[in-house]
Backbone bond lengths (Angstrom), bond angles and torsions (degrees), N, CA, C in turn:
res aa  C-N    CA-C-N  psi(-1)  N-CA   C-N-CA  omega(-1)  CA-C   N-CA-C  phi
1 X - - - 1.443 - - 1.531 108.25 -
2 X 1.322 117.66 139.39 1.451 122.11 179.87 1.525 110.06 -70.30
3 X 1.345 115.61 165.41 1.469 120.45 175.57 1.513 110.32 -56.75
4 X 1.366 117.22 -46.04 1.474 119.86 179.74 1.504 111.21 -63.97
5 X 1.349 117.28 -37.86 1.450 121.01 178.14 1.501 112.74 -64.03
6 X 1.327 116.73 -41.88 1.464 119.45 179.86 1.531 110.22 -70.61
7 X 1.347 117.68 -33.78 1.451 120.51 176.26 1.526 111.35 -66.05
8 X 1.330 116.35 -40.33 1.475 119.97 177.84 1.519 111.15 -63.90
9 X 1.335 116.77 -46.06 1.465 120.49 178.46 1.518 110.71 -59.80
10 X 1.334 117.36 -40.94 1.463 121.33 179.31 1.524 110.33 -65.11
11 X 1.339 117.01 -38.18 1.461 120.16 -179.73 1.527 110.86 -57.32
12 X 1.343 116.32 -52.30 1.462 118.93 -175.36 1.524 111.04 -66.42
13 X 1.315 117.45 -39.26 1.491 120.74 178.09 1.525 109.73 -63.95
14 X 1.336 116.67 -52.57 1.471 120.41 -175.85 1.518 112.84 -65.02
15 X 1.333 116.72 -41.83 1.473 119.60 -179.24 1.510 110.89 -63.96
16 X 1.310 118.10 -40.99 1.470 120.03 177.24 1.529 110.98 -63.72
17 X 1.355 116.43 -41.67 1.459 119.57 -177.80 1.522 112.28 -68.58
18 X 1.327 117.03 -42.35 1.477 120.29 -175.36 1.518 112.65 -86.98
19 X 1.338 116.90 -25.50 1.457 120.69 -177.10 1.530 113.27 74.21
20 X 1.354 116.61 19.85 1.453 122.26 -176.06 1.525 109.54 -138.78
21 X 1.345 116.78 145.00 1.461 122.01 166.86 1.512 107.73 -121.61
22 X 1.315 116.19 156.79 1.456 123.62 -175.68 1.522 109.70 -121.00
23 X 1.339 116.41 145.98 1.449 120.52 177.82 1.520 109.30 -145.54
24 X 1.317 114.76 167.96 1.468 123.05 -178.44 1.508 107.74 -113.67
25 X 1.340 116.26 139.67 1.458 119.64 179.47 1.526 110.04 -154.54
26 X 1.301 114.72 168.25 1.459 122.36 169.03 1.522 106.85 -132.86
27 X 1.311 118.40 -166.20 1.458 120.68 -177.46 1.532 112.33 -67.44
28 X 1.319 117.05 -18.21 1.477 121.95 179.57 1.527 112.17 -89.50
29 X 1.325 117.89 -16.90 1.455 121.39 -178.31 1.524 110.66 128.88
30 X 1.310 115.54 -162.60 1.468 122.37 -178.45 1.503 110.58 -94.50
31 X 1.344 117.36 145.64 1.457 118.97 175.19 1.521 110.22 -66.93
32 X 1.307 116.26 146.05 1.472 122.24 177.85 1.528 107.25 -136.63
33 X 1.334 116.84 77.96 1.455 120.32 -176.45 1.517 113.07 -60.71
34 X 1.325 114.66 149.90 1.459 122.91 177.68 1.520 109.21 -76.81
35 X 1.322 117.21 129.86 1.454 122.58 178.03 1.545 110.11 -89.08
36 X 1.299 116.12 167.36 1.473 120.92 -178.68 1.518 112.49 -59.25
37 X 1.334 117.74 -29.03 1.478 120.69 -178.26 1.537 112.81 -87.65
38 X 1.342 116.52 5.26 1.459 119.90 177.54 1.508 115.56 91.45
39 X 1.332 117.90 -3.95 1.470 121.33 176.43 1.531 108.93 -88.67
40 X 1.284 116.02 166.18 1.465 121.34 176.15 1.517 108.94 -109.09
41 X 1.320 116.63 142.87 1.466 122.44 178.28 1.514 110.50 -115.07
42 X 1.322 114.69 135.49 1.459 122.25 170.47 1.524 107.03 -94.95
43 X 1.331 118.17 113.11 1.469 119.30 -176.88 1.526 113.85 -85.25
44 X 1.330 114.45 142.97 1.464 123.53 177.71 1.514 108.29 -136.41
45 X 1.336 115.32 153.98 1.455 121.68 -179.82 1.515 109.15 -129.08
46 X 1.338 114.87 158.44 1.463 119.81 -178.10 1.523 112.48 -95.25
47 X 1.336 118.52 -7.13 1.457 120.32 176.83 1.532 109.89 -136.68
48 X 1.299 115.07 153.57 1.455 121.50 177.76 1.533 110.17 -62.37
49 X 1.308 117.24 -41.70 1.474 120.84 -178.00 1.529 111.87 -59.44
50 X 1.327 117.04 -42.69 1.451 120.08 179.04 1.528 111.01 -64.25
51 X 1.315 116.15 -43.00 1.471 120.33 179.40 1.531 110.67 -66.74
52 X 1.326 117.05 -35.23 1.484 120.39 177.32 1.523 110.45 -62.78
53 X 1.339 117.22 -40.54 1.463 119.90 178.42 1.530 110.17 -63.99
54 X 1.319 116.79 -40.20 1.464 119.74 178.75 1.525 111.20 -64.90
55 X 1.331 116.66 -42.58 1.472 119.95 179.40 1.524 110.18 -61.24
56 X 1.331 116.61 -39.03 1.457 120.49 -179.88 1.544 109.96 -67.28
57 X 1.316 117.50 -41.50 1.476 120.98 179.04 1.517 110.65 -64.50
58 X 1.331 117.25 -46.55 1.461 120.57 -179.55 1.530 111.72 -71.57
59 X 1.334 118.19 -34.16 1.448 122.00 177.26 1.506 113.43 62.42
60 X 1.318 116.30 -149.03 1.479 124.36 175.76 1.540 112.34 56.21
61 X 1.329 117.75 40.20 1.444 121.01 175.00 1.516 115.21 75.39
62 X 1.316 116.99 14.09 1.477 118.64 179.31 1.515 109.79 -74.03
63 X 1.320 114.89 145.56 1.469 121.78 -178.26 1.535 108.87 -128.77
64 X 1.300 114.55 166.15 1.459 122.71 -179.30 1.503 109.87 -100.68
65 X 1.315 116.08 136.54 1.481 121.84 173.89 1.521 108.28 -134.83
66 X 1.320 114.40 158.49 1.466 120.68 178.15 1.508 109.03 -115.89
67 X 1.326 113.75 162.61 1.466 120.89 178.16 1.541 106.98 -146.35
68 X 1.325 116.31 138.83 1.477 117.59 175.58 1.524 110.56 -60.60
69 X 1.304 114.99 138.50 1.475 121.26 -179.29 1.523 110.61 -54.45
70 X 1.315 118.55 -41.98 1.470 121.13 -178.23 1.532 111.17 -60.81
71 X 1.316 117.34 -43.95 1.468 120.60 179.13 1.534 110.58 -65.35
72 X 1.311 116.25 -41.53 1.467 120.89 179.25 1.525 110.25 -61.81
73 X 1.324 115.64 -47.06 1.448 121.48 -178.41 1.525 112.08 -66.07
74 X 1.339 116.75 -45.91 1.461 120.89 -172.52 1.527 114.87 -84.04
75 X 1.333 116.77 -27.50 1.467 119.09 -175.87 1.533 113.13 -114.40
76 X 1.334 117.03 -51.97 1.455 120.09 -170.65 1.528 113.69 -78.17
77 X 1.322 118.53 -37.34 1.457 118.55 178.14 1.536 112.14 -65.39
78 X 1.335 119.90 -44.68 1.469 119.50 174.84 1.523 112.78 -59.91
79 X 1.320 117.20 -38.71 1.467 120.92 178.30 1.529 110.65 -65.02
80 X 1.330 117.06 -42.25 1.465 120.58 177.77 1.529 110.71 -62.85
81 X 1.326 116.98 -38.16 1.469 121.20 177.42 1.522 110.87 -62.56
82 X 1.315 116.55 -45.88 1.479 120.28 179.25 1.528 111.33 -60.71
83 X 1.331 116.99 -34.16 1.454 121.21 -177.70 1.519 113.50 -88.93
84 X 1.347 117.37 -0.90 1.458 121.50 175.18 1.517 115.97 81.60
85 X 1.330 116.91 19.22 1.463 120.22 178.90 1.522 112.29 -84.92
86 X 1.318 116.37 151.71 1.449 123.94 165.60 1.530 105.67 -92.67
87 X 1.339 116.12 169.02 1.463 121.75 179.07 1.521 108.84 -120.74
88 X 1.329 115.21 114.86 1.461 120.78 176.99 1.519 109.59 -79.99
89 X 1.323 116.09 136.89 1.448 121.78 -172.75 1.531 110.91 -119.33
90 X 1.335 117.21 115.39 1.483 123.05 175.54 1.526 112.79 48.53
91 X 1.304 117.36 47.84 1.459 119.65 176.12 1.516 108.93 -59.49
92 X 1.323 116.13 143.64 1.467 119.83 -175.84 1.519 110.55 -144.61
93 X 1.309 114.77 178.44 1.460 122.22 178.43 1.518 112.35 83.88
94 X 1.308 116.52 173.44 1.468 121.20 -175.40 1.532 113.81 -65.85
95 X 1.333 117.29 -21.21 1.471 120.89 178.84 1.529 111.93 -108.13
96 X 1.322 117.57 7.97 1.470 123.25 179.79 1.527 111.34 49.30
97 X 1.303 115.00 71.55 1.450 121.39 178.94 1.528 109.87 -115.31
98 X 1.311 115.47 159.51 1.452 121.11 178.63 1.510 110.28 165.52
99 X 1.305 115.56 -169.20 1.437 121.40 -176.98 1.510 111.18 -84.27
100 X 1.346 114.41 149.86 1.463 121.82 170.80 1.522 108.23 -125.54
101 X 1.308 115.03 144.77 1.452 122.37 -179.34 1.523 109.09 -126.62
102 X 1.310 117.53 157.48 1.450 119.26 169.04 1.526 108.08 -68.75
103 X 1.313 118.20 154.25 1.457 119.45 177.51 1.545 111.69 -55.96
104 X 1.317 117.28 -36.83 1.478 119.22 178.74 1.517 111.80 -65.43
105 X 1.347 117.53 -36.99 1.465 120.38 176.99 1.530 110.25 -64.78
106 X 1.326 116.27 -39.35 1.472 120.03 178.27 1.527 109.40 -62.50
107 X 1.323 117.22 -46.67 1.458 120.82 179.56 1.527 111.27 -59.01
108 X 1.339 117.11 -42.86 1.455 121.11 179.59 1.519 111.02 -63.68
109 X 1.322 117.21 -43.19 1.468 120.92 -179.66 1.537 111.49 -66.53
110 X 1.297 116.58 -38.48 1.460 119.88 175.89 1.509 111.59 -63.04
111 X 1.318 116.72 -42.11 1.469 121.89 -178.12 1.528 111.24 -71.24
112 X 1.346 116.43 -34.49 1.462 120.56 -175.85 1.523 112.24 -79.07
113 X 1.311 116.81 -18.05 1.457 119.26 -178.35 1.507 113.51 77.19
114 X 1.366 116.48 27.12 1.477 119.89 178.07 1.498 111.98 -56.77
């Protein structure tokens, strides 16, 4: 399994176990980097430590916040789908790379227990 694949698998396992997802934001909102296919991804992490590393890499006053998994699943993922965003999962490394899924794919993986 690739590094991104193992990070994605860890995300779904950890998020289900902890009931929390983590994200990075500043006063303007969360970063939504442009992907190679022209879509934008909203990145989320399954642990505070991973999100802290991302905030440090991105800098510029970004901070880490958490959200209950239920609220993320029931409110924020449908909203992201309506707005055409992908969902970045446990991006890592010095350039914060990893897999992105459609919000519907994330919902299916959460439900399936992948």
